[in-house]
C-alpha positions as CSV (number, residue, x, y, z in Angstrom):
1,M,135.7,92.6,81.0
2,D,133.4,91.5,78.1
3,D,131.2,94.6,77.5
4,N,128.7,92.7,75.4
5,F,125.9,93.0,78.0
6,K,123.1,95.3,78.9
7,L,122.0,95.7,82.5
8,I,118.4,96.5,83.4
9,L,118.7,97.7,87.0
10,T,115.4,97.3,88.7
11,T,114.1,98.5,92.0
12,G,110.9,98.7,94.0
13,A,110.0,98.6,97.7
14,P,109.0,95.3,99.4
15,G,105.4,94.5,98.5
16,S,105.3,96.8,95.4
17,M,104.8,93.8,93.1
18,W,108.2,94.6,91.5
19,S,109.2,90.9,91.3
20,M,106.2,89.9,89.3
21,I,106.3,92.9,87.1
22,S,110.0,92.6,86.3
23,H,109.7,88.8,85.7
24,R,106.9,89.3,83.2
25,F,108.9,92.0,81.5
26,K,111.9,89.7,81.3
27,K,109.8,87.0,79.7
28,S,108.6,89.4,77.0
29,F,112.0,89.8,75.3
30,Q,114.2,87.1,73.8
31,E,117.5,88.8,74.7
32,F,117.3,88.1,78.4
33,D,119.5,85.7,80.3
34,F,117.5,83.3,82.4
35,T,120.5,81.3,83.7
36,D,120.1,82.8,87.2
37,E,116.7,81.2,87.6
38,T,117.8,78.1,89.4
39,E,115.6,75.9,91.7
40,D,117.1,77.3,94.8
41,R,116.3,80.9,93.7
42,Q,112.5,80.7,94.0
43,Y,109.9,81.3,96.6
44,S,106.6,79.4,96.9
45,L,103.6,81.6,97.6
46,P,101.5,80.9,100.7
47,E,98.2,79.2,99.6
48,E,96.1,81.8,101.3
49,H,97.9,84.6,99.4
50,K,97.5,82.7,96.1
51,N,93.8,82.1,96.6
52,A,93.0,85.6,98.0
53,N,95.2,87.7,95.7
54,Y,95.3,85.9,92.3
55,T,92.7,85.1,89.7
56,M,93.5,81.7,88.1
57,S,92.2,80.3,84.9
58,G,93.1,76.7,85.8
59,D,94.5,74.5,88.5
60,S,97.9,74.0,86.9
61,W,99.5,77.3,88.0
62,K,102.5,76.7,90.3
63,P,102.6,79.5,92.9
64,K,106.2,80.4,92.4
65,T,107.4,83.9,92.6
66,H,110.6,85.8,93.5
67,I,112.3,83.9,90.7
68,G,116.0,84.3,90.0
69,S,118.8,86.3,91.6
70,Y,118.4,89.3,94.0
71,F,121.2,91.6,95.1
72,G,121.8,93.2,98.5
73,P,123.0,92.9,102.0
74,F,122.6,89.3,103.4
75,H,122.1,88.0,99.9
76,E,124.1,85.7,97.7
77,F,125.3,88.7,95.6
78,G,125.6,92.4,96.1
79,H,126.6,92.6,99.7
80,H,127.5,96.3,99.3
81,F,124.6,97.3,97.2
82,D,123.2,99.4,100.1
83,N,126.1,101.8,99.4
84,L,127.2,101.7,95.8
85,A,129.9,104.3,96.5
86,Y,131.8,101.3,97.9
87,Y,132.6,100.5,94.2
88,K,135.4,102.9,93.2
89,N,135.5,101.3,89.8
90,V,132.1,100.8,88.1
91,N,133.5,97.7,86.4
92,D,133.7,96.0,89.8
93,F,130.0,96.8,90.2
94,Y,129.3,95.3,86.8
95,S,131.3,92.2,87.7
96,E,129.1,91.7,90.8
97,C,126.0,92.1,88.8
98,L,127.1,89.4,86.2
99,K,128.0,86.7,88.8
100,P,124.7,84.7,88.6
101,F,124.6,84.6,84.8
102,S,126.3,82.3,82.3
103,D,124.6,82.7,78.9
104,V,127.0,84.8,76.9
105,N,124.6,84.8,74.0
106,A,121.8,86.6,75.9
107,P,123.1,90.1,76.5
108,H,120.3,91.5,78.7
109,K,120.7,90.8,82.4
110,L,117.9,91.8,84.9
111,I,119.4,93.0,88.1
112,K,117.0,93.3,91.0
113,S,117.8,95.1,94.3
114,H,115.6,97.0,96.8
115,W,118.8,99.0,97.7
116,F,119.1,100.6,94.3
117,A,116.3,102.9,95.6
118,Y,119.0,104.5,97.9
119,N,121.6,104.8,95.1
120,L,119.7,106.1,92.1
121,E,121.9,109.1,91.6
122,W,125.0,107.0,91.7
123,I,123.5,104.6,89.1
124,W,122.6,107.6,86.9
125,Q,126.1,109.0,87.1
126,N,128.0,105.8,86.7
127,C,126.0,103.3,84.6
128,K,125.8,105.1,81.3
129,G,124.4,103.0,78.5
130,H,122.4,100.7,80.7
131,D,118.7,100.9,81.7
132,L,116.8,101.5,84.9
133,M,113.3,100.3,85.8
134,L,111.4,101.9,88.7
135,I,108.3,100.4,90.3
136,W,106.2,102.5,92.6
137,R,103.3,101.6,94.8
138,E,101.6,103.5,97.6
139,P,103.4,102.4,100.8
140,E,100.4,101.1,102.8
141,H,99.4,98.8,99.9
142,S,103.0,97.6,99.6
143,R,103.1,96.8,103.3
144,K,99.9,94.8,103.3
145,W,100.9,92.9,100.1
146,W,104.3,92.0,101.6
147,Y,102.8,90.6,104.8
148,S,100.2,88.6,102.7
149,M,103.1,87.2,100.6
150,G,104.6,85.7,103.8
151,G,106.3,88.7,105.5
152,W,109.2,87.6,107.6
153,G,108.6,84.0,106.4
154,I,109.8,84.9,102.9
155,K,113.3,83.4,102.4
156,H,114.0,84.6,98.9
157,P,114.9,87.4,98.7
158,V,116.3,88.0,102.2
159,Y,114.9,90.7,104.5
160,D,117.3,90.5,107.4
161,W,118.5,94.1,106.7
162,Y,115.1,95.5,107.6
163,D,115.3,94.0,111.2
164,N,111.8,94.3,112.4
165,D,108.2,95.5,111.6
166,D,108.9,99.2,112.5
167,K,112.0,99.4,110.3
168,M,110.3,97.6,107.5
169,W,107.5,100.1,107.5
170,L,109.9,103.1,107.6
171,Q,112.0,101.7,104.8
172,I,109.0,100.9,102.5
173,Q,107.9,104.5,102.9
174,E,111.5,105.8,102.3
175,E,112.1,103.6,99.2
176,A,108.7,104.6,97.7
177,R,109.6,108.3,98.3
178,L,113.1,108.0,96.8
179,I,111.8,106.1,93.7
180,K,109.0,108.6,93.0
181,Q,111.2,111.6,93.7
182,F,114.0,110.4,91.4
183,G,111.6,109.5,88.6
184,D,109.9,112.8,88.8
185,S,113.3,114.6,88.7
186,K,114.0,112.9,85.4
187,N,110.6,113.7,84.0
188,V,109.8,110.1,83.4
189,T,106.5,108.8,82.0
190,W,104.9,106.8,84.8
191,Y,102.8,103.9,83.4
192,D,99.9,102.3,85.2
193,Y,100.6,98.6,85.6
194,D,98.0,96.1,84.5
195,N,97.9,92.3,84.1
196,D,98.0,92.7,80.3
197,N,101.4,94.4,80.5
198,S,100.1,97.2,78.3
199,W,103.0,99.4,79.4
200,I,105.3,97.3,77.3
201,V,103.3,98.3,74.2
202,K,103.5,102.0,75.2
203,Q,107.2,102.0,76.0
204,F,108.6,99.7,73.4
205,N,105.9,99.5,70.7
206,Q,105.9,95.7,71.1
207,Q,103.3,93.2,72.2
208,P,104.2,91.4,75.4
209,A,105.1,87.7,74.8
210,G,103.1,84.9,76.3
211,S,100.0,84.6,78.4
212,Y,99.4,84.0,82.1
213,T,97.2,81.5,83.8
214,A,97.2,83.6,87.0
215,N,96.8,87.4,87.4
216,A,97.2,89.5,90.5
217,K,94.1,91.1,92.0
218,H,94.9,94.6,93.1
219,S,92.6,97.5,93.4
220,D,95.2,100.2,93.8
221,T,97.4,101.7,91.1
222,V,101.0,100.4,90.7
223,K,103.2,102.6,88.6
224,L,106.4,102.0,86.7
225,A,108.9,103.9,84.6
226,Y,111.7,102.8,82.3
227,L,114.7,105.0,81.7
228,K,117.8,104.8,79.4
229,I,120.7,106.0,81.5
230,V,122.5,108.7,79.5
């Protein structure tokens, strides 16, 4: 396998705003591979969510989110990502992660999976040299945001694994708990997320690239941490 790649393994509970945060992060660095962002790997926001939860500076914003590939059960890729111990050879895991990408000149690949939350120790032990991004939000805020985003009507990514409202709520709480617990165990710096992406300056000493015509309105605090897996 060509080892000229860097995985940024990213996780957050449903409704944690992890998709928007990770996508904005991805757009801030030239090294990322965008070839997974095809037309069929996008989700259109409900108009009511767009109008209620975003501040827009113009009418030209196209309400697309959940852009690019996601990994997990019932998805296009990563059918076994709910149990990464399935992969006896970590290179088989890497091969699965690389499937949606084709730009060999862009080494950074953003790999998004809710199910990484259940496998953080496996990732820490097996994915040396790659990076991990954790996004945490208070579960009740995540739950409300997920339903306002479309809930069970969201078709990208796929939420079949969560089965029903009761299980969705239980797993949002569990994923938030596991993410926070793991981050704290590694003594991470938890950054408060804001629409200016100021955490990128603090973490990488680099100004975020680009500007946005729409920004999420959220009164709660969303936190994130970025770890080098060593």
